[in-house]
N, C-alpha and C positions, 0 to 999 in steps of 0.2 A: 862624586857624591852619590850616595845610594838614594833610590827613590823611596818616598815614605811608604810604609807598609799599610795596606788597606785594612781597616779594622773589621771589615765584614768578610774577609776571605778565610777566617778561622772560626771554628765553633767556640762558644763560651767555654766549654769544657777544656778545649785545647789551650785557650788563653789562661784559664785558671791553673792548669797543670804547669804551663810554662812559668807563670808567676811563682808558683810554689817551688819551682826549681831554681829560683833566683833571677828570672828574666823580668826586670822592671819594665822593659818595653811592652811586655804583654799587658801589664796593668794600664799603661798609657793607651793601648788599643781599646781596652775595656772602657776607659773614660771617654775616648773619642766616639765609641759606638753608642754610649748611653747618655752622654752629657746633655744633649738637647732634650731628650725625653724626660730626664730627671728634672732639668730646669723647668720645663713646661708644667710638669706635675706640681712642683713646689710653688710655682707662680700662681697656679689655680687656688692654692690655699692662702698664700700670704699677700698676693696682689701688689707686691713691691719688687721692682727689678733688682735693686741692690741686695735686699734681704734674701730674695730668691737665689741670687748668685752665691751669697754666703752659705745658705743652707745646702744648695746643690754641691758646693765645694766641700762642706763638712760631711755630706753623704759619702763622697769619694774618699775623704780622709779616713772616715770610720771603716769604710769598705776595705781600704788598703790595710788598715791595722788588723782587721778580722778575717781577711780573705783566706788565710791558711786554715781557719776553722770552718769555712764553707764546705758543707758535706755534699752538696749537690742534690739534696732531697727535693728542692724546688728549682725552678729555672733561675739563672743568675739575675735576670731583670726583676723577677719577683722579689728576690732577696734585696736588691738595690731599692726597689719601690718601697719595701717595708721600712728600710732605714730612712728613706726620704719622707715618707708619710709620718713616721714617728717623730722625726726632727721637726717637721712642719707643724704638727699638732702641739708639740712641746713649745715651739716658738709662739704659737698663737695663744697658748695658755699663759705663758710668761708675760707676754706683751698685752694680753687681753685685747687682741686685735679684733676689730669688727671688719671682717673681710668683705669686699664687694666683688661678687662674681658676675661676669657677663660672658656672652658667647663670642665676643670679639677679641678674645685673648689669643696668645700665640698657640699655634697648633690646631686651631679650629677654623675651618674654612667658612667664611661668611658668604651666603648666597648673594649674588649680584642682583640688586633690585632693578626690576624692569619698569617700575612706575616712576612717578615724579617725586618731588620733595615731600609731599604728604605721606606717601608710602614709606619713604626713607625715615621720616620722623616717627611714624607708627612702629617701624621695625626697631628703632633705637629705644622707644618707650617700652616695647614688649621685652626686649633684652634686659632693660633696667629692672622691670618688674620681676622677671625670672631670677635675675641676679640677687635682688633683695630677698626673694623667697628662699633661694638656696642658702643665703647668708643666715637665715633664721632656723635652718635645720640643726638638730643636735649634731655635735662634732662627728660622731660615729656614722650617722646617716649621711651627713655631708660627705664624709670620706668615701663611703660606699657609692654614693651617687656620682661623685667626681670620677672615681676609678672606673665605674661602669659606663657613664655617658661620655666623658672626655677622653679617657684612656682606652676605652673599648675592651677592658679586661673581662674575662668570663667570670661567672660566679666562683668557680673553682680557683681561678687566679687571685681574685679579691680575697677569698678565704685564706689563701697562702700568705698574701701581703699583710692582712690584718690578724693573722694567727687565730682564726676561729673556724667554726664549721660552715659548710656551704649553706646549710639550712638557715643559720643565723644571718648570712649575707642575703639570701633570698627574702627573708622576713624584713630585714633592715631596708632593703631596696624597695620592697612593696610599701612599707610605711613611709619612706621618704617620698615616693611618688604620690601616695595618698595625701600627705601633708602639703606637698607642692600644689597638687590640684586644688585642694581646699583654699590655700592662700591665694592662688591665682584666680580662683572663682570669686573671692571677696573683692579682688581688684577690678573685676570686669563690670 
């Protein structure tokens, strides 16, 4: 039996080229490489495990169907993120979901509280307030904020994901932070 191929030992470009030459295993490696990141991103939008799994799977189904058209003008993960963000936003529009964001979701390290139960309760309440504030942001600002704060993408990468200029991303992020500060100030 052959050992499973490591999805991180090949570049994205090599995997795309292999897939375009008919190597389905190359696409499986792409899925293994990005599956968790895509799921975590989608989960931050829809806040439901099953729906996030479905949307992440649909992201890869669409990527598989369109990968031959991928020109490499952006990084592969940027292209995948764009598919995932668009599917997530479409899902939220269709379902008119009121998402609840918090900092205790997958992919985000939660600091270990050194205090007692009062400090733990305060931390939970603060996360809930921040989550409610993020939920109230307009969808585009929410997307920019999530991609910047949770996914740690640069303004340039976010611009590629959302297909807009870096300047509009900077402005959107600035306005998202301004709105969040104002909403959180009201809660204090």
